[in-house]
N, C-alpha and C positions, 0 to 999 in steps of 0.2 A: 547374542541379543535375544531378549524375550520376544515371544510371538506378538506381533503387532495387533492391537485391538483398541477400540475406543472405550477404555475403562480407566477410571481414576487410578493413578499410580499409588500403591500403598506406601505409607511413610517410611517403613524400614527399607524398602527397595530404593526409594528416592534418596534417602540419606546415604545409602551405600554408593550410589552413582555420584552423589554430590561430593563425597570425599575425593573421588577420582578427578572430577571436573575441576575442583579448586586447586589441584596440584599441577594443572596444565601450564601455569606460569606463576612466578613468585608472588605477583600481586594478589593471587587468589587467597593467600594467607591473611590478607587484610580484611576479608569478609567475615563479619560476625552478625548473625541474623538478628539477635536481640538488640544489638547496638544499632543496626540498620533501621529496625522498626522504631526505635526511640528517636532516631534522626528524622524519619518521616513524620512522626507524631509532632515534632517541633515545627514542622513547616507551616507557614501561614496558608490559609485557604486559597488565596489568589495564586499560589505557586503550584497548586495541585491540578494536574491535567483533567482528571475525571470530574472534579468539581466544576471546572470552567466549561467543559462539554455539557454537563448536566444542565447548568444554568442556560447555556446557549440554546439547547434543545427546548427547554421550557419557554424561553422568551422568543423562540423562532429567529435567533440571530445567526448570521454566517460569519465565522471567525476566519482569520487568515494566518497562514504559517509558511515560512520560506524553507528552503533547503540550505544548509551551510555547515562547513566544518574545515578547520585547519589543524596543523600538526601540534602546535605549542599551546599550552594552557592559557598564558596571558593574552596571546593573540586571538585565541578562540573566544575568550571573555570579551575582548575588545570588539570583535566582529559581532557577537550576539547582542552586546550592549547597543551597538550602532543600529542593528536591525530592530531592536526593541524601541529605542528612543527616536530614531529617524525614519524607520520603516513602518512604525506603528503596528508591528506584529502583535497579534493576540496570543500566539503560541510560538515557541521557539524550537528549532531542531538542534540535534547534534548529529551530523552526518559522519559516519565512521569510515576510515580509510580502507583501501582495497587489501592491504596486507592483513589487517585485523580480520576482515571478512573471510579471508582464507586461512585464518588461525596461524598466520606466519608472524608471530610476535617478535622474533629476532630481527626480521627485516624492518618491522615497524620501529623497533628500537634504533636501528641504523638510520631510519628516516627522521626520527626525532633529533638524533645527534647531528645529522646533516643540516636539518632546518635551523638548529641553534647556531651552527657554525656560519651558515650563509645568511642568516637573518631573514629568511623567507620560507614559507611552507613548502617542503619537498614531498609532502603526502597530500592525497586528495580528500582528506578528512581528518577526524580527530581519533587518535589511537587510544581509546578509553581503557583498554585492558592494560597497556603499558603504563599509562599515567596513574592508574590505580584509584582506590576509593577516595582518598583525601582530595585529590585534584578534581574529581567529579563533584565532590561536595562544595569545593570552592566555587565552581561554576554555579551550582544551584543556589548557594548562599548569596553570590554577588548579584545575580539577576532577579528581576521582580516578576518574571513571567514563567509559566510552566514550560518545561523542556522535555522533548521526546527524543529518544534514540532511534535514528533511521540508518539502515545499513545495507543488507543484502547478503546475509551470512547463512549458509546452509547449516553449519553447526555453531549456534550462537549461545551455547550454554554458559561458558565462562564470561562472555561479554554481558549476558543477562545478570549474572551474579554481581559483577563489578558495577554495572549500571544501577541496579536496584539498591545495592549497599551504598552507592554514591549519591542516591537521592533523586534520580530521574523518576518521573511519575507516569511516563508513557513509553511504550516499546512497540516498534513496528516489526512485522514479518510473520512468517508461518512456514510449515513444513512443505507446502506445495508452492506458495508464492515466492519463497526465497530459495527454491530449488530449480524448478522448471525454467524460469527466465534467466537464472544466474549461473547454473552449473551444468557441466556436460556429462560427467560420469558418476554423479552421486545418486544412489538409489532412493526412491521415495520412502521405502520402509525405514531407512536410516534417518532421513530428515524429519519425517512425521514423528518418529520416536524421540529424536533430539528436541523437537519443538513441543512434544508433550511434557518434557522436562521443564522447558521454559514456562509453559502454562501452569504446570504443577507448582513451580516456584511462585508464580504470580498468585495462584490460589492460596498458597501458604501465607503470603503477605496479607491477602484478603481476610483470611481466618484470624490474623493478628490485628485486624482493624485498619489495614492500609490498602486502599483501593487504587490499583495501578491499571491504567488504560492499556488495552492491547489493540493493535491495528493490523489485520491482514493487509498485505500489499496489493492494492486493487488493480493497478494498470497492467500487471504481469509484463508482457513484452512491450507494452506501450503503444503499439501501432496497429490499428484496425482490429482490435480484439472485440468480437461481438459481445454485447452486454451479458448474454446468457452464460458465456464461458467464465467471465470474471465474477459474475454473480454466484455461480455454482461453487467456484473456489472459495469465495468469501464466506459463503454459508457453511461449507464443510469446515473451514478453519475456525469459524465461530462455534460450531458444534463441538469440535475437538477441544477448543479452549474452555468452553463452558463446562464440559465434563471434568476438567481438571480444577474447576473452581473459580475461573475468571468471571467477573461480574460487570465489567465495563468494556464494551467492544465497539470500535469504530470500523465500519466496513467501507471499502473504497472502490472508486470507479475512475478510469482514465477517460477524459473527454474524447469523444469520437468526432465531434465537429458539427453534427446535425442537431440543431437546438431542440427540436421535438424529441428526438431519440435520447439526447443527453438528459433532458428533464425527466422523461419517462423512466430512464435507467436509474437515476438517483432515487426517485420515489419508489420504484419497485424494489430496489435494493434494500431500503429500510423495511418495507412491508414484508418481503419474502424472508429476510433474515429473522425478523420477529416471529413470523409464522412458523418457521422450522424450529426455532428455539423453544417456542411455546409448545409445539407439537411433541417435542422430545423431552419435555420436563424442565426446561431452563427458563421459565417465565420471569425469573427475577433478574435477568441480565439487562442492563441499560444499553440500547443500541443507538449509535449515532452514525452519520455518514460523512464521507470526505470525497470531494471531487478534485482530481489531479488535473490541473491545466495541461494543455496539449503536450503529449510525451514524445511526439515524433520530431521530424526535422523542422527547424526554425529558419525564417529568413535572416540573412546576415544584417540587413538594414535595420537599425534600432527602432526607427519609427514604425516600420512594418511589424517588427517583433512586438511592439506595444499593442498593435492591432490584434495579434494572436492572443496575447495575455488578456486583453479586454473581452474578447469573445468567450474565453474560458471563464472569466469572472462573471459574465452575464449568465452563462449556463448554470453555474453553481448557485448564483443568487436567485434566479428564477425558479430553480428546482427546489430551493429551500435546503440545500446541503448544510450540514452543521459546520463544516469548515472547508476551506479551499487550500490546496497546496499550490503555492505561487511560483511561477517561472520568472526568469529575468530577461531583459533585452539583450543579454550577452550569450543566450543559449547556444547560438551557432558558433561562438568563438571559444568555448571552453569554460573554465572556472571564472565566474563573474567577480567584479570588484564589489566591495560592500555597498558602494554608492548605487551601482546598477541593481543590486539585489533589493535595496531599499526602494528604488524607483518602481520596480515590479510590484512590490507590496502596496505602495501608495496608490498606484494605478488601480490595482484590484480593489482596494478599500473604497476608492472614489466610486467605482461602478456599483459595488455592493450598497453603498449609502444611497445612491440615486435610485436603485431598484428595491430598496428595503420595504416599500409599501406595495410592491407588485409581485404577483405570482402568475405563472403562465398556466392558464386553464383553457383547454380546448378539446373538442372531440378527437382531434389528431393525436394529442398526448394520451388520451384514454385508450385509443386503438393501439398505439405503440406499447403502452403499458400491458395491454392484454396479450400482445404477441410475445413480449419479453418474459412475462409471467408463465405463459404456456410453454415456451422453450425451456425455461429454467426448471419448471416442474418435470418436464420430460427427462432432463439430465439427472436431476436429483433423485427421482424415483428409480431410475435405472441404476444409479450408484448404490442405493440402499438394497436393491434387488441383487446386484453383483456381490455385495458384501454380506449377503444373507442377514441383513438387518444391522450390520456393523459398518459405520460410515468410514472408519479408518481403512478397513480392508477394502471396502467398496471404492474408495478414492483411488487406491493403488491400482486396482483392477481396471477401473474406468479410464485412467490415464494410459495404462499399458495398451488398452484396446481401442483408444481413440474416442471413447464416449465423452470424455473431456479432452479437448485437443487445443492446445495453446498455439496460435499461429506464430511462426518465425522464432520458436524457442530453440536454444542450443542443446537442451537435454536430449540424450539418446533414449531416454525413457518416455519421451513424448512422441505420439504417433506422427504428427506433422502431415497428416493427410487432408485435414480440413483447410480450405482456403477462403478468406473473406474478400469481398470487394464492395465498393459503394454502389448504391442504386442511383437513379437519376436525380434524386433530391439530396444525395450525399450521406444518407444513412448507411451504416455498415450492415451488409447482408452476407449470406453464405453463398459463395460462388461454387465451391466444391464441398459437399457436406461430410465426406469421409465417413466415419462411423457414428456421427452424431445421432442420437436416438429420437429424432423428431418424428412426429406424426406425419401422415401423408399430406394433410392440408398445409402444415407448416413448410414442408419441403417444396410444395407447389408454390406457396407464397414467395419464397426466396427465389425460386427459378423464374417466376414471372417478373419480379422486381429487377433482376439482372438482365433479363431479356428486354425489358422496357428501355433500359439504359442503352443496351447494344443497338436497338433499333434507332433510338434518338441520335446515337453517334455514328450510325451507318457503318457499323463494324460487327464482326462476329464476337460474341462473348468469349474471351480467352484469358490466359494467364497474364497477358500484357496489361489488361485492366488492373490487375492486382499490383503489378510493378508501378504503373502510372499513379495509382492511388497512394502508394507508399511515399512517393517523392512530391506529391502535389502541393502540400502546404508550403514547403520550402520554396516553391516556385510561385506562390501567391494564389493558389486555388485550393479548393477542398476536394473536388472530384478531378481525377486525372484524365481529363479529356485529351483525345489525340490532337 
């Protein structure tokens, strides 16, 4: 493997890698770049993700998007059509199955065969690589709404090739966000390099007049991730993507549950990403934001689950997020029915409509924004310092050393020393900082916030607080009180 650095891949090297990537499974032979570009150029504007996001940002709208994916093409079309027509989805997903995420295409093929035989999906998503280019185009042609590929794949190069040739106009993931939360033994050098390929391919389409939206995966491990950690990862993946020629980026954040903090987080995410892109010469990139509704445990009771969905909807709407990724009232039960998925969407749309004329403005939001910005700057500056100016190198070293530390991640490349817990108001704070490069006053701030809660609960601040907070929402609370 070539030495990792944040530099645009030259075309000869890229094409050489591309020949190998397209040979990974027979459907790779269906990919023809010129034909793919011609297909994209025929798409009407309303089916193009980047267009819809651009308009939403200009008009200050908040769009809604579900998660969904099943094994067979016709059933997947039926599911997405239902979410489009009955769920009122503004944007659609194609969630990819677990075998494809692990590049296990033979097992995905077995899953397709089994699903056909039994008449129900035996995979937890849509195996796009196995179905190939024409089946993906059938999806895009049949629906009237832009579709994004969502997955969780450390090496997503072939999936990207098939997805883009298949006409999908948005693609989620990144070399950090689809490694640290998803894989145990894959090195960051490998995944960042593989995702530079994804971004270079996206840049190549951009050069040929096709703007494909890219979205780093914001929530990471989904539970109690401090905003500064997910912000730093989103900014780094945006810088890596922009260097390869990506021009349309959506940065994400997983709802933490404290309204003030969530609103401040979404707003600072937009501001900080634009700040760093501008600073490093990528001022022509359009940046939008996505709030992921609660990614932790859900109540089993459907009525209570709608309460959690509504709270996430309010946070996204009041923050002015460009889109919200919507949960379903069946989160605690496994894969939802299409009807339940549509209900989650309509519930979210109702809240957004009711809050469309309101934005949350308060000194508390401003103060929280100041804190998140200061923390994120500390992390980002340290990353650049550790990489001697190269953010790809800096990111690898920062994660190895715990300067970026994702809580509860399975990756053995993640330090796992930093521990978050909620403060007395339910905002996520740092219980144990590990190697986070915060200034003294920021460390003191977090310590005092945790101590304030401990006194209120008449207990010593300990790891038990962290455990209590992880399970709190499924038990009907935000803060895990004893």
